[in-house]
C-alpha positions in Angstrom: 0.0 0.0 0.0 1.5 3.3 -1.1 0.4 6.5 0.7 1.2 10.2 0.6 0.4 12.4 3.7 1.0 15.8 5.1 2.0 15.6 8.8 1.9 18.6 11.1 5.5 19.6 11.9 5.0 19.4 15.7 3.8 15.8 15.4 6.3 14.5 12.9 8.7 13.0 15.6 5.8 11.1 17.1 4.7 9.9 13.6 8.2 8.9 12.6 8.9 6.9 15.8 5.7 5.0 15.3 6.4 4.6 11.6 9.9 3.0 12.3 8.3 0.6 14.8 5.6 -0.4 12.4 7.8 -1.6 9.5 7.0 1.0 6.9 9.4 2.2 4.2 9.9 5.7 2.7 9.7 6.0 -1.0 11.2 9.5 -1.0 12.8 11.7 1.6 10.3 13.7 3.8 10.0 17.3 2.6 10.0 19.7 5.6 7.9 22.8 5.6 5.0 24.0 7.7 3.6 20.5 7.2 5.9 17.6 6.5 5.2 15.8 3.2 5.8 12.1 3.4 5.5 9.4 0.7 5.7 5.9 2.1 4.5 2.3 1.7 3.8 -0.8 3.7 4.1 -4.4 2.4 1.4 -5.7 4.7 -2.0 -4.1 4.8 -2.6 -5.2 8.5 0.5 -3.4 9.6 -0.6 -0.3 7.7 -4.0 -0.3 9.3 -2.5 -0.8 12.7 -0.1 2.0 12.2 -2.8 4.4 11.1 -5.1 3.5 14.0 -2.3 3.8 16.6 -1.3 7.2 15.2 -4.8 8.6 15.3 -5.3 7.1 18.7 -2.3 9.1 20.0 -3.2 12.4 18.4 -6.9 12.4 19.3 -7.6 14.8 22.2 -9.2 13.3 25.3 -12.5 14.9 26.1 -13.6 14.5 29.7 -17.3 14.7 30.6 -18.8 15.2 33.9 -21.9 13.4 35.1 -24.5 14.9 37.3 -25.3 13.4 40.7 -28.5 11.8 39.3 -26.8 10.2 36.3 -24.3 8.6 38.7 -27.0 7.3 40.9 -29.0 6.0 38.0 -25.9 4.2 36.6 -25.1 2.5 39.9 -28.7 1.3 40.7 -29.9 -1.9 38.9 -32.9 -0.8 36.9 
C-alpha cells in the first residue's frame, strides 16, 4: 500500500517513531515545511491499518465529561 500524507511539523517526531516501529518504508525523503510531506509504503495491509489507527489514537484529544449526581445514581442502581 502506497500512501502520501501531510503531517503537522510538531507531530512529525511522534509519527516517525511509530512509523519506524511499524515496519514502513519511505519512497522518498520527507519534505520539511509548515507541514511535512511524506511518501511511504507498507508491504502488509494489516501493519498499515495498525499504524494508522495507533497514530490517530495518539493524536486524538481526550474529552472529559462530567456526570451529574442523578446520572451517577441511575448508573449504579440496577434498573
